[in-house]
N, C-alpha and C positions, 0 to 999 in steps of 0.2 A: 331544485328545479334547474335542469341543465340549460334551459332556454335563456335564463338570466345570467348564469355563470359560464365562465370559460376559463381557459388556462391563465389568462391575464388577471381576471378577478380572483381566481383561486390563489395565485401567487401574491397578489396584493393583500388578500385576507390573511395569508400566512405571515406576511411582513407586519401587518398591523398587530397580530397576536404576539409576534416576536418583540415588537417595540413596547407593547404593554409589559411583557416579561422583563425587558431591559429596564424600564422605568421602575419596576418593583425591585429589581436587583440593585439599582442605583440608590433607591431610598433605603434599602437594607444596608448598603455600604455607609450611608450617611448616619443612619441610626446606630451603627456599631463602631463609629469612628473612634470613640474613647475606649473601646474594648481592646486591651493589649494583645489578646489571643486571636483576634479576628483578622482574617486575610481578605483582601478585596476580591469580589467576584464580578464577572463580566459576562455578557451574552455574545457569543460568536454566531453571526448569521450571514453577513455579507461575504465573508471568506468562504463559507460553505456554498453560497450561490456561485461564486467564481470558480470553485472546484467541482461544480455539478455538471461538467461537460459530459454530454451523452445520457444524463439521467433526467428523469421527470422532475421538473422544478417544484411540483407540489410535494414531492417526497423529501425535499430539503427541510430540515428542522433545525431550530436553534440549539445551541449547546451552551450550557452554563459552565464557565471556566473559572477556577479559583487560582488567583495569582499569589505569589509569595511576598507581596508587599501590603502595607497598610493603606487604607484609602486616604486620599487627600481631598479636602473640601473643594478646592479650586478645580481639581480634575473631575470630581463627581458633578459639580455644577455645569462644567463644560459638557460632560456626557449627557446630562439632562437636556441641555439646550440643543445639542446635536440630535438627540432622539426626538425632541419636539419638532424640529424642522423636518425630520424624516417622516413623522406622522402626518404633518401638513402636506407634504408631497404625495404621500400615499392617498390621503383623503382627496386631494385635488384630482389625482389620476382616476380614482374610483368615481368621483362625481362626473368627470368628463366622460368616462365610459358609459355611465347610465344616461347622461344627456344624449349621447350618440344613439343609444338604444331607443330612447324615447323619440328622438327625431326620426329614426328609421320606422318606428311603429306608426307615428302620427303623420309623417310625411312633411313635417315643418320644423324648422329650427326655432328654439325658444330664446 
């Protein structure tokens, strides 16, 4: 329903899907930490957004990147914390967007 969604909410939805993928990749890194043949994987999204000049932001998609190093527990835990903070920011932004929509429909702020 286009009435409820807009470019902003579409971008935030894409970001939320990306952060869920990033959390899955981080847990995969942690699960395979003792595997000597495993290389660390990461999800690139913010860099893609910065390079999206002139493109439709909804078309920006995450990219899973394999690095040539082994995962480190401290780095993976920091990545999980960073991703959790980003999820909270996206959630807060979505909540604000829908509160503004509700206010414009009802004519009163909650």
